[in-house]
NUZADO-642673 format. One record per residue (C-alpha): residue in three letters; x, y, z. Coordinates in pm, 1 decimal. Each point is the difference from the previous one (the first is absolute). Example, Ala and Ser with C-alpha at 12.3 -4.5 7.8 and 13.67 -1.06 7.14 Angstrom:
BEGIN
code ALA; X 1230.0; Y -450.0; Z 780.0
code SER; X 137.0; Y 344.0; Z -66.0
This chain:
BEGIN
code UNK; X -41.6; Y -19.3; Z 13.1
code UNK; X 169.3; Y 341.2; Z -145.2
code UNK; X -41.0; Y 324.7; Z 258.9
code UNK; X 21.1; Y 319.1; Z -172.7
code UNK; X -31.5; Y 280.7; Z 293.0
code UNK; X -167.1; Y 313.2; Z -141.9
code UNK; X 294.8; Y 232.6; Z -108.3
code UNK; X 6.3; Y 239.5; Z 270.7
code UNK; X -35.7; Y 337.2; Z -199.0
code UNK; X -342.9; Y -104.1; Z -111.8
code UNK; X -71.7; Y -99.4; Z 331.1
code UNK; X 61.4; Y 331.0; Z 119.2
code UNK; X -173.8; Y 219.2; Z -256.4
code UNK; X -303.3; Y -232.1; Z -59.5
code UNK; X -227.9; Y 168.0; Z 268.6
code UNK; X 131.2; Y 341.5; Z -115.4
code UNK; X -98.7; Y -63.5; Z -342.8
code UNK; X -368.3; Y -57.2; Z 75.7
code UNK; X 15.2; Y 335.3; Z 181.3
code UNK; X 167.8; Y 190.1; Z -272.4
code UNK; X -136.0; Y -107.7; Z -276.9
code UNK; X -365.6; Y 134.0; Z -111.4
code UNK; X -230.2; Y -243.5; Z 53.2
code UNK; X 157.6; Y -265.9; Z 187.4
code UNK; X -114.0; Y 52.8; Z 361.1
code UNK; X -121.7; Y 351.2; Z -39.6
code UNK; X -292.8; Y 129.4; Z 181.7
code UNK; X -253.4; Y -162.0; Z -217.5
code UNK; X 137.5; Y -326.1; Z 89.7
code UNK; X -149.6; Y -149.4; Z -325.3
code UNK; X 313.4; Y -107.5; Z -190.6
code UNK; X -60.6; Y -407.1; Z -31.7
code UNK; X 370.8; Y -56.7; Z 45.9
code UNK; X 9.0; Y 91.2; Z 333.1
code UNK; X -88.3; Y -119.1; Z 334.1
code UNK; X 106.8; Y 173.9; Z 308.1
code UNK; X -44.4; Y 13.4; Z 375.5
code UNK; X 180.3; Y -58.7; Z 356.6
code UNK; X 146.0; Y -258.4; Z 176.6
code UNK; X 6.9; Y -33.0; Z 381.5
code UNK; X 173.9; Y -261.7; Z 239.2
code UNK; X -235.4; Y -100.8; Z 274.4
code UNK; X 118.6; Y 124.7; Z 366.1
code UNK; X 8.3; Y -370.5; Z 94.1
code UNK; X 263.4; Y -89.3; Z -285.9
code UNK; X 200.1; Y 329.6; Z -15.8
code UNK; X 296.9; Y -170.5; Z 236.0
code UNK; X 5.9; Y -307.6; Z -230.3
code UNK; X 81.9; Y 276.5; Z -306.3
code UNK; X 394.6; Y -104.7; Z -122.2
code UNK; X 267.6; Y 257.5; Z 39.0
code UNK; X 51.0; Y -16.9; Z -365.0
code UNK; X -345.2; Y -58.5; Z -98.1
code UNK; X -89.2; Y -73.7; Z -393.2
code UNK; X -352.3; Y 68.2; Z -83.6
code UNK; X -152.0; Y -175.9; Z -308.3
code UNK; X -347.3; Y 148.2; Z -120.0
code UNK; X -142.4; Y -221.8; Z -238.4
code UNK; X -320.5; Y 26.3; Z -211.3
code UNK; X -166.9; Y -338.1; Z -86.9
code UNK; X -304.8; Y -105.2; Z -246.2
code UNK; X -316.0; Y -104.5; Z 207.9
code UNK; X -220.0; Y -305.3; Z -89.4
code UNK; X 87.6; Y -339.3; Z -22.9
code UNK; X 13.7; Y -26.2; Z -393.5
code UNK; X 316.7; Y 218.9; Z 52.1
code UNK; X 180.6; Y -209.7; Z 193.7
code UNK; X 337.3; Y -165.7; Z -115.7
code UNK; X 141.3; Y -290.5; Z 189.8
code UNK; X -224.7; Y 49.9; Z 301.0
code UNK; X 69.8; Y 388.1; Z 5.2
code UNK; X -140.8; Y 281.6; Z -174.5
code UNK; X 296.4; Y 158.3; Z -247.3
code UNK; X 151.5; Y 325.0; Z 155.5
code UNK; X -91.0; Y 289.5; Z -262.4
code UNK; X 201.0; Y 270.8; Z 162.5
code UNK; X 278.1; Y 15.3; Z 286.3
code UNK; X 222.7; Y 208.9; Z 156.9
code UNK; X 259.8; Y 4.8; Z 253.3
code UNK; X 85.5; Y 285.2; Z 246.2
code UNK; X 284.9; Y -40.2; Z 257.1
code UNK; X 52.0; Y 156.9; Z 350.0
code UNK; X -384.0; Y 109.9; Z -58.5
code UNK; X -109.4; Y 227.3; Z 265.3
code UNK; X -395.1; Y -75.3; Z 145.8
code UNK; X -271.2; Y 118.1; Z -49.6
code UNK; X 149.4; Y 0.0; Z -377.5
code UNK; X -231.9; Y 137.4; Z -306.6
code UNK; X 78.8; Y -235.5; Z -296.5
code UNK; X -100.1; Y 58.6; Z -363.8
code UNK; X 20.9; Y -282.6; Z -267.2
code UNK; X -27.1; Y 112.0; Z -324.0
code UNK; X 131.7; Y -74.1; Z -354.7
code UNK; X 378.7; Y -48.4; Z 106.7
code UNK; X -91.5; Y -267.4; Z 197.0
code UNK; X -200.0; Y -227.4; Z -197.4
code UNK; X 131.5; Y -333.6; Z -80.6
code UNK; X 110.1; Y -84.9; Z -357.2
code UNK; X -254.8; Y -104.2; Z -228.0
code UNK; X -268.9; Y 171.7; Z 215.2
code UNK; X -205.6; Y 264.7; Z -188.5
code UNK; X -34.5; Y 201.1; Z 320.8
code UNK; X -208.7; Y 23.9; Z 339.1
code UNK; X -324.5; Y -155.1; Z -164.4
code UNK; X -256.3; Y -187.3; Z 147.0
code UNK; X -87.9; Y -102.3; Z 354.3
code UNK; X 346.7; Y 20.7; Z 234.3
code UNK; X 69.7; Y -72.3; Z 345.2
code UNK; X 296.9; Y 204.4; Z 138.9
code UNK; X 218.8; Y -223.5; Z 262.3
code UNK; X 312.0; Y 116.6; Z 206.8
code UNK; X 278.6; Y -173.9; Z 120.3
code UNK; X 272.6; Y 93.9; Z 249.2
code UNK; X 331.3; Y -234.2; Z 10.8
code UNK; X 362.4; Y 44.5; Z 117.1
code UNK; X 217.0; Y 166.0; Z -257.8
code UNK; X 357.4; Y -141.9; Z -84.4
code UNK; X 200.6; Y -3.1; Z 293.6
code UNK; X -233.3; Y 86.6; Z 244.6
code UNK; X -11.7; Y -195.4; Z 295.7
code UNK; X -361.4; Y -91.7; Z 17.2
code UNK; X 22.1; Y -204.9; Z -341.6
code UNK; X 90.1; Y -300.4; Z 237.7
code UNK; X -344.8; Y 9.8; Z 126.1
code UNK; X -211.1; Y -155.9; Z -278.9
code UNK; X -312.7; Y 191.0; Z 18.9
code UNK; X -132.7; Y 268.5; Z -176.9
code UNK; X -255.2; Y 286.5; Z 86.3
code UNK; X -277.5; Y 30.9; Z -249.6
code UNK; X -344.2; Y 158.8; Z -82.4
code UNK; X -248.9; Y 79.8; Z -267.2
code UNK; X -269.9; Y 210.4; Z -107.1
code UNK; X -324.3; Y -35.3; Z 163.0
code UNK; X -174.5; Y 2.3; Z -392.3
code UNK; X 96.7; Y -65.9; Z -340.5
code UNK; X 121.1; Y 338.5; Z -190.1
code UNK; X 4.6; Y 65.9; Z -363.7
code UNK; X 218.7; Y 235.1; Z -177.2
code UNK; X -51.4; Y 374.2; Z 89.3
code UNK; X -102.9; Y -108.5; Z 373.8
code UNK; X 145.9; Y 246.0; Z 281.0
code UNK; X -32.4; Y -63.2; Z 338.8
code UNK; X 63.8; Y -323.0; Z 8.0
code UNK; X 179.3; Y -54.5; Z 319.4
code UNK; X 215.7; Y -331.6; Z 159.3
code UNK; X 11.5; Y -84.8; Z 372.0
code UNK; X 300.8; Y -240.7; Z 60.4
code UNK; X -137.4; Y -212.1; Z 274.6
code UNK; X 82.1; Y -390.3; Z -81.2
code UNK; X 296.2; Y -163.1; Z 103.0
code UNK; X 91.7; Y -277.0; Z -239.4
code UNK; X 266.6; Y -243.5; Z 12.1
code UNK; X 236.9; Y -21.8; Z -302.1
code UNK; X 18.8; Y -369.5; Z -165.2
code UNK; X 286.2; Y -91.9; Z -150.2
code UNK; X -81.5; Y -245.0; Z -316.6
code UNK; X 184.4; Y -328.4; Z 34.7
code UNK; X 176.2; Y -109.7; Z -319.9
code UNK; X -257.2; Y -270.9; Z -177.7
code UNK; X 140.7; Y -281.5; Z -209.5
code UNK; X 25.8; Y 42.3; Z -349.5
code UNK; X -8.0; Y -249.0; Z -272.0
code UNK; X 311.8; Y -29.9; Z -191.0
code UNK; X 1.1; Y 123.2; Z -352.2
code UNK; X 225.3; Y 230.9; Z -216.4
code UNK; X -73.5; Y 305.6; Z 246.7
code UNK; X 124.3; Y -192.2; Z 295.2
code UNK; X 321.3; Y -138.5; Z -168.1
code UNK; X 89.7; Y 385.1; Z -42.1
code UNK; X -107.6; Y 103.8; Z 311.2
code UNK; X 217.3; Y -277.7; Z 189.4
code UNK; X 285.6; Y 80.2; Z -232.9
code UNK; X -14.4; Y 336.9; Z 135.3
code UNK; X 17.1; Y -61.8; Z 366.3
code UNK; X 278.5; Y -240.0; Z -62.4
code UNK; X 271.8; Y 292.7; Z 3.6
code UNK; X 355.4; Y -77.5; Z 107.0
code UNK; X 11.1; Y 13.4; Z 415.2
code UNK; X 286.5; Y 221.3; Z 120.4
code UNK; X 237.5; Y -207.7; Z 162.3
code UNK; X -32.7; Y -133.3; Z 387.1
code UNK; X -339.6; Y 74.9; Z -53.4
code UNK; X -237.2; Y -301.1; Z 95.8
code UNK; X -338.8; Y -42.7; Z -144.8
code UNK; X -283.2; Y -161.7; Z 164.9
code UNK; X -402.1; Y -35.8; Z -97.0
code UNK; X -138.9; Y 208.5; Z 240.2
code UNK; X -107.6; Y 390.6; Z -131.3
code UNK; X 245.9; Y 155.4; Z 208.4
code UNK; X 306.5; Y 168.0; Z -14.6
code UNK; X 226.4; Y 19.8; Z 349.1
code UNK; X 361.9; Y 68.1; Z 94.0
code UNK; X 214.1; Y 181.0; Z 207.9
code UNK; X 76.3; Y 420.7; Z 7.8
code UNK; X 322.2; Y 146.2; Z 109.9
code UNK; X 154.3; Y 332.6; Z 20.7
code UNK; X 337.5; Y 87.0; Z -194.8
code UNK; X 298.8; Y 33.3; Z 307.0
code UNK; X 111.5; Y 337.0; Z -238.5
code UNK; X -358.8; Y 140.0; Z 103.9
code UNK; X 87.0; Y -17.4; Z 382.8
code UNK; X -212.6; Y -138.9; Z 256.6
code UNK; X -332.7; Y -109.6; Z -26.3
code UNK; X -237.6; Y 287.3; Z 18.7
code UNK; X -288.3; Y -65.3; Z 271.0
code UNK; X -364.5; Y 21.2; Z -31.1
code UNK; X -171.0; Y 93.8; Z -274.5
code UNK; X -194.7; Y -284.4; Z -273.4
code UNK; X 128.2; Y -204.3; Z -295.0
code UNK; X -216.9; Y -3.4; Z -302.0
code UNK; X 46.3; Y -289.6; Z -197.5
code UNK; X -95.1; Y 76.4; Z -423.4
code UNK; X -17.0; Y -296.9; Z -207.9
code UNK; X -94.9; Y 149.8; Z -357.2
code UNK; X -38.9; Y -235.4; Z -329.7
code UNK; X 382.4; Y -19.3; Z -173.5
code UNK; X 29.6; Y 267.3; Z -247.2
code UNK; X -229.5; Y 240.6; Z 177.2
code UNK; X 135.9; Y 279.9; Z 223.5
code UNK; X -289.6; Y 240.8; Z -15.1
code UNK; X -419.9; Y -62.4; Z 71.4
code UNK; X -113.4; Y -181.8; Z 319.9
code UNK; X 201.2; Y -268.8; Z 128.5
code UNK; X -79.6; Y -369.8; Z -7.0
code UNK; X 17.6; Y -35.3; Z 325.6
code UNK; X 93.6; Y 209.1; Z 360.4
code UNK; X 96.6; Y -123.4; Z 324.7
code UNK; X 45.5; Y 269.8; Z 280.6
code UNK; X 163.8; Y -139.6; Z 348.4
code UNK; X 157.3; Y 232.6; Z 268.4
code UNK; X 356.2; Y -40.2; Z 9.3
code UNK; X 111.9; Y -210.3; Z 317.6
code UNK; X 369.6; Y -33.2; Z -101.4
code UNK; X 265.0; Y -163.2; Z -261.6
code UNK; X 26.1; Y -241.5; Z -154.4
code UNK; X -367.3; Y -38.1; Z -8.8
code UNK; X -208.3; Y -304.8; Z -196.5
code UNK; X -283.5; Y 111.0; Z -206.5
code UNK; X -248.3; Y -164.3; Z -256.5
code UNK; X -258.2; Y 137.0; Z -211.7
code UNK; X -298.3; Y -248.9; Z -118.6
code UNK; X -287.2; Y 45.2; Z -225.9
code UNK; X -208.6; Y 119.1; Z 322.8
code UNK; X 191.6; Y 345.0; Z -79.4
code UNK; X -75.3; Y 85.4; Z -358.4
code UNK; X -158.2; Y 364.0; Z -66.5
code UNK; X -282.3; Y -93.4; Z -221.6
code UNK; X -278.7; Y -209.0; Z 30.5
code UNK; X 33.0; Y -313.5; Z -207.6
code UNK; X 351.2; Y 83.0; Z -98.4
code UNK; X 188.8; Y -359.8; Z -3.3
code UNK; X 314.7; Y -14.6; Z 182.3
code UNK; X 242.5; Y -199.8; Z -244.6
code UNK; X 289.1; Y 75.0; Z -304.8
code UNK; X 321.4; Y 162.6; Z 39.0
code UNK; X 3.6; Y 309.5; Z 224.9
code UNK; X 241.2; Y 255.8; Z 163.6
code UNK; X 41.8; Y 62.1; Z 326.8
code UNK; X 69.1; Y 296.5; Z 201.4
code UNK; X 49.3; Y 109.2; Z 324.4
code UNK; X -45.4; Y 364.1; Z 191.2
code UNK; X 79.0; Y 72.8; Z 351.3
code UNK; X -193.6; Y 314.2; Z 44.6
code UNK; X 77.8; Y 192.8; Z 340.9
code UNK; X -351.1; Y 158.5; Z 45.0
code UNK; X -203.1; Y -265.9; Z -107.0
code UNK; X -201.7; Y 188.7; Z -268.0
code UNK; X 16.2; Y -5.1; Z -402.1
code UNK; X 243.6; Y 177.2; Z -176.1
code UNK; X 408.4; Y -26.5; Z 16.3
code UNK; X 154.2; Y 259.7; Z 240.9
code UNK; X 358.5; Y 58.4; Z 79.4
code UNK; X 164.7; Y -285.7; Z 164.0
code UNK; X -215.5; Y -224.9; Z -90.9
code UNK; X 144.7; Y -372.3; Z -114.6
code UNK; X -44.7; Y -207.0; Z -290.2
code UNK; X 123.8; Y -323.6; Z -160.0
code UNK; X -175.4; Y -241.9; Z -266.4
code UNK; X 90.5; Y -295.8; Z -182.7
code UNK; X 257.2; Y -43.5; Z -257.1
code UNK; X -246.3; Y -179.1; Z -215.8
code UNK; X -339.7; Y -100.9; Z -60.7
code UNK; X -90.2; Y -333.7; Z 195.4
code UNK; X -302.5; Y -198.9; Z -51.8
code UNK; X -278.2; Y 19.6; Z 270.7
code UNK; X 32.5; Y -332.7; Z 222.3
code UNK; X 373.4; Y 106.2; Z 58.4
code UNK; X 171.7; Y -45.8; Z 351.9
code UNK; X 338.6; Y 137.0; Z 90.0
code UNK; X -70.4; Y 316.8; Z -175.4
code UNK; X 264.0; Y 223.0; Z 206.1
code UNK; X -2.9; Y 365.4; Z -24.9
code UNK; X 272.4; Y 242.8; Z 81.4
code UNK; X -111.2; Y 359.2; Z 78.7
code UNK; X 295.9; Y 140.3; Z -144.7
code UNK; X -126.6; Y 373.4; Z -111.8
code UNK; X -92.1; Y 303.5; Z 234.0
code UNK; X -222.5; Y 256.9; Z -157.5
């Protein structure tokens, strides 16, 4: 499954465009390609909002006839990083999925909050959700949403597939060379030991360690998996498994790169003094003995 996050440039100007372009979310509110409203979080869930939240707003078709694979298809989607609630939202033309004519027909608007990237809250397999009380056609204003449900995130297990030409190619892709000294097991995890290069001096006390796993060859976009642990001293054993994946349903498999960041203040974002290290070459999921040396100081 290929994940394509919405480009930051378009995310940031999407709401502005529907306000500035005549007929988009204006006083008349009759543009069939705009739906707007306010998103609030129920008071009892305010403490559950991740420190670095990602808000996903979606418009889906209603009616059993529109369902695909047990779930109605997404007509439009907008992602907002670090939102402030209550949030005024606008779904417009730029948010419509490819192949969709626009925000037409009867739609249900939903809002979902998850932890974003390296947030410590991503370790909790829980999302906060809410949806519009009634279906809304394009052009509707005041489609408010109250996020009041706490929903477990279930990570799909790998299903058995019949072998064929496609599975043979996939098998060959996963059989990449393993770095010397690395053991491979059948478990869907990666484990090893974290140490600090002597040249960096005495190991720092406190702080938080982020272990970031990405598909081999990718240096940007959402990580495949992230684990956040307290710095309890070095050397330190670590293990990242399929329970740490970032996106629901994303399989934890294939060849990956592993990077470790020792963050002094425990917050997302590299600060002066933070330490970093990574594996020299990609390793397959299931590897053990994937040792990492923190050898870079920011």
